[in-house]
C-alpha positions in Angstrom: 239.1 -76.0 5.9 238.0 -74.8 2.6 234.9 -73.1 4.0 237.1 -71.2 6.5 239.2 -69.9 3.7 236.1 -68.7 1.8 234.8 -66.9 4.9 238.2 -65.2 5.5 238.4 -64.1 1.9 234.9 -62.6 2.1 235.8 -60.8 5.4 238.9 -59.3 3.8 236.9 -58.3 0.7 234.3 -56.5 2.8 237.0 -54.5 4.6 238.9 -53.7 1.4 238.8 -49.8 1.0 239.1 -50.2 -2.7 235.7 -51.9 -2.9 233.0 -50.2 -5.0 231.1 -47.5 -3.1 227.3 -47.2 -3.4 226.0 -44.5 -5.8 224.9 -41.4 -3.9 221.2 -40.9 -3.6 221.2 -37.5 -5.4 223.0 -39.1 -8.4 220.4 -41.9 -8.7 217.5 -39.4 -8.3 219.0 -37.1 -11.0 219.4 -40.0 -13.4 215.8 -41.1 -12.9 214.4 -37.5 -13.3 216.6 -36.4 -16.1 214.7 -38.1 -18.9 211.3 -36.8 -17.6 212.5 -33.2 -17.1 214.4 -33.3 -20.4 211.3 -34.3 -22.3 209.3 -31.6 -20.5 211.9 -29.0 -21.4 211.9 -30.0 -25.1 208.1 -30.5 -25.4 206.7 -27.8 -23.1 209.1 -25.3 -21.8 211.0 -24.4 -25.0 207.7 -24.0 -27.1 206.3 -21.8 -24.4 209.4 -19.8 -24.3 209.3 -19.4 -28.0 205.7 -18.3 -27.9 206.5 -15.9 -25.1 209.2 -14.2 -27.3 206.7 -14.1 -30.3 204.2 -12.3 -28.1 206.5 -9.2 -28.0 207.2 -9.1 -31.7 205.7 -6.4 -33.9 204.9 -8.9 -36.7 205.3 -12.5 -37.6 208.9 -13.2 -38.4 208.6 -14.4 -42.0 211.0 -13.8 -44.8 213.1 -10.7 -44.5 210.7 -9.0 -42.1 212.8 -7.1 -39.5 212.3 -8.3 -35.9 210.9 -5.4 -33.8 209.8 -5.9 -30.3 206.7 -4.1 -28.8 204.1 -4.4 -26.1 201.1 -3.4 -28.3 199.7 -6.9 -28.5 199.3 -7.0 -24.7 197.0 -4.0 -25.0 194.6 -5.9 -27.2 191.9 -6.0 -24.5 192.2 -2.2 -24.3 192.4 -1.4 -28.0 189.7 -4.0 -28.9 187.1 -4.1 -26.0 185.0 -6.8 -27.7 187.7 -9.3 -26.6 186.6 -8.7 -23.0 183.1 -10.1 -23.8 184.7 -13.0 -25.6 187.0 -13.8 -22.6 184.0 -13.6 -20.3 182.1 -16.0 -22.5 185.0 -18.4 -22.4 185.2 -18.2 -18.6 181.4 -18.8 -18.2 181.5 -21.8 -20.5 184.5 -23.2 -18.6 182.8 -22.6 -15.2 179.6 -24.5 -16.2 181.5 -27.3 -17.8 183.6 -27.7 -14.7 180.6 -27.6 -12.4 178.7 -30.2 -14.5 181.8 -32.4 -14.7 182.2 -32.2 -10.9 178.6 -33.2 -10.2 178.3 -36.1 -12.6 182.0 -37.1 -12.3 181.9 -37.3 -8.5 178.6 -39.3 -8.5 180.0 -41.7 -11.1 183.2 -42.1 -9.2 181.2 -42.9 -6.0 179.2 -45.5 -7.9 182.4 -47.1 -9.2 184.3 -47.1 -5.9 181.4 -48.1 -3.6 178.9 -50.0 -5.7 180.9 -52.2 -8.0 183.6 -54.9 -7.5 185.8 -57.1 -9.5 185.2 -57.5 -13.2 182.2 -55.2 -13.3 184.3 -52.3 -12.0 187.0 -53.0 -14.6 184.4 -53.1 -17.4 182.9 -49.8 -16.4 186.4 -48.2 -16.2 187.1 -49.3 -19.7 183.8 -47.9 -20.9 184.7 -44.6 -19.2 188.0 -44.5 -21.1 186.3 -45.1 -24.5 186.1 -41.3 -25.3 189.9 -41.2 -25.1 190.1 -44.0 -27.8 188.1 -42.1 -30.4 189.2 -39.1 -32.4 188.1 -35.8 -30.8 186.9 -34.4 -34.2 184.8 -37.5 -34.8 183.4 -37.3 -31.3 182.3 -33.6 -31.7 180.9 -34.1 -35.2 178.8 -37.1 -33.9 177.0 -34.6 -31.6 176.0 -32.5 -34.6 174.1 -35.6 -35.9 172.4 -35.9 -32.5 171.5 -32.3 -31.8 170.7 -30.9 -35.2 167.1 -30.4 -36.4 165.6 -33.7 -37.5 168.5 -35.4 -36.0 168.6 -38.4 -33.6 167.3 -36.4 -30.6 164.5 -34.9 -32.6 163.5 -38.2 -34.0 163.3 -39.9 -30.6 161.3 -37.1 -29.0 158.9 -37.0 -32.0 158.3 -40.7 -31.6 157.2 -40.2 -28.0 155.5 -36.7 -28.5 154.5 -36.3 -32.1 153.0 -32.8 -31.7 156.0 -31.2 -30.0 158.2 -28.9 -32.0 161.9 -29.3 -32.6 164.1 -29.7 -29.5 167.3 -29.1 -31.4 169.8 -26.8 -29.7 172.7 -27.2 -32.0 174.7 -24.0 -32.5 174.1 -22.8 -29.0 176.2 -22.4 -25.9 174.3 -25.4 -24.4 175.6 -27.6 -27.2 179.1 -26.3 -26.6 178.9 -27.2 -22.9 177.5 -30.6 -23.7 180.3 -31.4 -26.0 182.9 -30.2 -23.6 181.4 -32.2 -20.7 181.5 -35.3 -22.9 185.1 -34.8 -23.7 186.4 -33.9 -20.2 184.2 -35.8 -17.9 186.6 -38.9 -17.8 189.3 -36.7 -16.2 187.0 -35.8 -13.4 185.8 -39.3 -12.9 189.3 -40.8 -12.8 190.7 -38.2 -10.3 187.7 -38.6 -8.0 187.8 -42.4 -8.3 191.4 -42.5 -7.2 190.7 -40.3 -4.2 187.6 -42.3 -3.2 189.4 -45.7 -3.6 191.8 -44.7 -0.8 189.1 -44.1 1.8 189.0 -46.8 4.4 185.8 -48.8 4.3 185.8 -48.9 8.1 184.9 -45.2 8.1 181.8 -45.8 6.0 180.8 -48.8 8.1 181.2 -46.9 11.3 179.0 -44.0 10.0 176.4 -46.4 8.8 176.4 -48.3 12.1 175.8 -45.0 14.0 172.7 -44.4 11.9 174.0 -42.0 9.2 171.8 -41.8 6.1 173.4 -42.3 2.7 173.2 -38.6 1.9 175.0 -37.8 5.2 177.7 -40.2 4.3 178.0 -38.7 0.9 178.1 -35.1 1.9 179.8 -35.2 5.3 182.3 -38.1 4.7 183.0 -39.0 1.1 182.9 -35.4 -0.3 185.4 -33.9 2.2 187.8 -36.9 2.0 187.6 -36.9 -1.8 188.2 -33.1 -2.1 191.8 -33.4 -3.3 190.6 -35.5 -6.3 187.7 -33.2 -7.0 190.0 -30.2 -6.9 192.5 -31.8 -9.2 189.8 -32.8 -11.6 188.4 -29.2 -11.6 191.9 -27.9 -12.5 192.4 -30.5 -15.3 189.0 -29.6 -16.7 188.8 -25.8 -16.4 192.3 -25.0 -17.8 191.9 -26.7 -21.2 188.2 -25.9 -21.5 188.6 -22.1 -21.6 191.1 -22.4 -24.4 189.3 -25.0 -26.4 188.3 -24.1 -30.0 187.1 -27.3 -31.7 183.8 -27.7 -29.7 182.8 -24.0 -29.8 183.5 -23.8 -33.6 181.6 -27.0 -34.5 178.8 -27.0 -32.0 178.5 -23.3 -31.4 178.4 -21.9 -34.9 178.0 -18.1 -34.8 177.7 -18.1 -31.0 180.8 -20.2 -30.6 183.3 -17.3 -30.6 185.6 -17.9 -27.6 189.1 -17.1 -26.8 190.2 -20.4 -28.2 188.7 -19.7 -31.6 190.1 -16.2 -31.7 193.6 -17.4 -30.9 193.3 -20.2 -33.4 192.2 -17.7 -36.1 195.3 -15.6 -35.3 197.6 -18.5 -36.0 195.8 -20.2 -38.9 194.0 -17.4 -40.8 195.4 -14.0 -39.9 198.9 -15.3 -39.5 199.3 -12.8 -36.7 201.3 -15.1 -34.4 202.4 -12.4 -32.0 198.8 -11.4 -31.2 197.8 -15.0 -30.8 200.7 -15.6 -28.5 199.9 -12.5 -26.5 196.2 -13.5 -26.1 197.3 -17.0 -25.0 199.6 -15.7 -22.3 197.0 -13.1 -21.2 194.4 -15.9 -20.8 197.0 -18.0 -18.9 197.6 -15.0 -16.6 193.8 -14.7 -16.0 193.6 -18.4 -15.1 196.5 -18.2 -12.7 195.0 -15.1 -11.1 191.7 -17.0 -10.6 193.5 -19.9 -8.9 195.6 -17.6 -6.8 192.5 -15.8 -5.6 190.8 -19.1 -4.6 194.0 -20.8 -3.4 193.0 -20.4 0.2 189.6 -22.1 -0.4 191.3 -24.9 -2.4 193.9 -25.3 0.4 191.3 -25.6 3.1 189.3 -28.1 1.0 192.4 -30.2 0.5 193.3 -30.1 4.2 189.7 -31.1 5.1 
């Protein structure tokens, strides 16, 4: 008798129009996304908007300096043609850094995803993340100890070949690229590893059972299927590399003049914030134009 009463009460409660209605899906989605987009607005969009406004100012707004807007800073590449060579140098360094990261990163990701299991894979992933655990300035300065004349590299080579000259290439573009590859290679490895780890093992086994060589599997199966990760890693590498200033300044010396160092000098030494902001947005526009130009190729690679 008591159980019937409980069931009747439950039935009446379920048909009660005053019962609590479920939260609409758009409200739940908005509540979940609001903290993320709020943080992005405060940490990214507002600083970018402020820099964009600075880029149109005649001079840095300090003290009682009147605020006057102008477009002269966006003519810097016309008024100062040497900036074109500097921008080209930055793009070349970014290109070779991205290519080397793509080659070594993809091969390392293949080794992680296909040749390791269990604790060994976890250990290697931790070792790959070690560069993120060290200070970037310390990491770059450590390369100066390796690449300088009579440094670690010179000492090792002279132990093996005593009569050879110095092999130091510090303060060169090769040293800059080496330092950048060391810093950004983990991004490429992780993105490629994530893409490779989603590939079904049955596809590889089927290709091998049909007589496919390892290089055929690598180039005709793994590379096309991992193209989204490879493209994502290339974007994550190329964009920050062309604006980097720490590696070119420390490892490049006199030849390490890039757009990143020029922009940094405008903010820290010349105190010409409008020019630095204009150069930053001009470089950003060049990068967006490059990706827009090759968007068809990237889209076809992702679809494949």
